[in-house]
C-alpha positions, 0 to 999 in steps of 0.5 A: 467418786474415786473408786474403793479400795474394795473386794470388787478392786482386789478381784480386778488387781487379781485377774490383771496379775493373772493375765499378765503371768499367763502371758508371762509363762507362755513368753518364759516358755518360747525364749528357753525352748529357742535361746533368744534374748528377749525384754522379760519373762514371768515377772516382767509380763506381770509387772507389766500387766500392773502397770496397767491396771494401777494406771487404770486404777488411779485414772478413775480414782484422779479422773485424769486420762494422763495417768493411763498415759503416763502408764503406757509410755512407762511400758513403751520405754522399756520396751523400745529400748529391749528392742534397740537392744535385741536388735544390734545383738542379734539382728537376724532374730528380729521379731516384735511380737514379745514386744507387742504381746508387753503392750498388750499386757499393759493395756489388758491390765488397765482394762481390768480395773476400767471396767473391763475385766471380762472382755479382758479375761477372754482378749487375754487368753486370746493374745497367749492363744496366738503366741503360743500357736506360732508353728501352726499358724505358721503352717497354716499360712505355708498351706494357702496359697493366692487362690485361697487369699483371693477367696476370701477377699471375695467373701468379705467383697461380697458380704461388706460392699455387695450386700448394704447396696442390694435392695431388701424389698420385693422386685417381682410382683409376686413378692418372691425375689428380695436381693438382699435376702437372695444374697445373704443365702447365697453367702450362707452355702459359699461360706459353707463351701469355703469352709470345707474347702480350707478344710480339705487344703489344710489336711490335705486330700491324701491323709485318707480317703475317708477323710477326703470324703468327710471333708470334700462332702462340705464342698460338693458331694458330688464332686466326691462320688464323681472322683471317686467313681473314676478312682475305683476303676483304677486296678491300682486301688483295687483293694481300696474300693471299701475306703472310697465307698465309704468316703463316698458315703461320708460326704453324703451323710456330710449333704444331709447334715449341710441341709439341716445346718442351713435349715437351722439358720434360715427357719429353726422352726421346721427343724424339729420335723426335718431333723427326723428324715434327715438325721436318720439319712445321715445315721443310715449313711455315716452307719455305712461309712464306718463300717466299709471303712473297717474293711477297707486299707486305710494306707491307700492314697487319695485321690485330689478331688478335682474342686475349683475355688469354691467361692468366687462372684461369678459362682454366687452370681449363677447360684444366685439366679438359679436360687431366685429361679427355684423361689420364683418357680415355687410362688408360681406353683403355689399361686396357680397350682398348689399342693402336689406341684412343689413335689415335682419341682422339689425332686427336679431341682434336687438332681442338681443342687439341694440347697436352693430348694432347701432354702427356698422351701425354708424361706416358704415355710415361714409363710406356708404349709410346713408339710409340703415344705419338710416333703419338698426338702425330703424328696429333693435330699432323695432325688440328689441321691438317686443321681448319684447313685447312678452316677457310681452304677454309670462311672463307678467299677463293679467292686464300688456298685454293690455296697454304694448302691446297696447303701443308697437304697437303705439311705431312701428307704429310711428317708422315705419312711421317716418322712411317713412318720413326721406325718402326724405330727405335720397333720 
């Protein structure tokens, strides 16, 4: 049945015209700014989108896909002719961006009348953004090196090649170790680390010590603590000690938020209870960092944190092994020494890593005791905070110790009190 030229059809054609205008305005502005000769601007792109919309509408009306193909050919012909002319007159300014945008305008116009109007709008906005943000996108590429590209490729390999090959059934007598679930959690942690690493590379560690602590905390709050503690001993950074303390505390605050995100993804039913202690600790750490930041000289240079590439298959395998060990120990303690034995496991695991015990206890809480899970995760975070405060005590300068240790004490007291306040809800 041929489509009727009703209000819906009018809206579809209007959407196609708006998409063409959006792309055409961007290309017209680019032509004026760069003084380049391109195949078209605002009016041309509106017509390209209209041709596509008419092709899609007539294809449905006459039940012939060849009409849409003819419309696409009608778009390709002037695009190809314009490219040939540009190649002859401006051989040093060759590019296919405008030509491909014209083809995209035609196809997006066709989508509006073929029943995919909302998708066409979203894609049209995305195409316009890609065209408009040329310089920022190129700047991102310039700041990335081969290691960053390899990290992304390793993440894709681990996600789309390794993950489907792993069994989803338990491989141990206690039913604790499910390889596919373990690897999915590894990918979660690795992805968070990769986000922090890329942010640090793109923003630059030397733009500000607190900013470095904020982005570096996504990768490793312990690494930030180590780097800034050592830097605080350098007399050249004596005036920047408050900024170093602020960066350390910001990294700690990010760690608390990261735990909340992990629980949200793995077991969101546990989030309302866990958000109280961890939200409180994050607020205390962030408030202390803000206070110290305003007492520092923010123009001081920040040390580049010696972080390695956050994603590698070897590192992921080591984390998977450690996480599996923690998960197995938790299961064994629950089976043979239920109750407070898990608290000792959490405190011990937290001295080296908070993510493993967080993920294992979030999984455990699905079928186990939420009270034990919340307490264990909080104890692990407090244990980790104590260890990092110890690093500041041993490696940091005298002027760094006092603000960080006082803040650590406030964080620990806040976390402990918040955990006790959650107790009635858990009971």
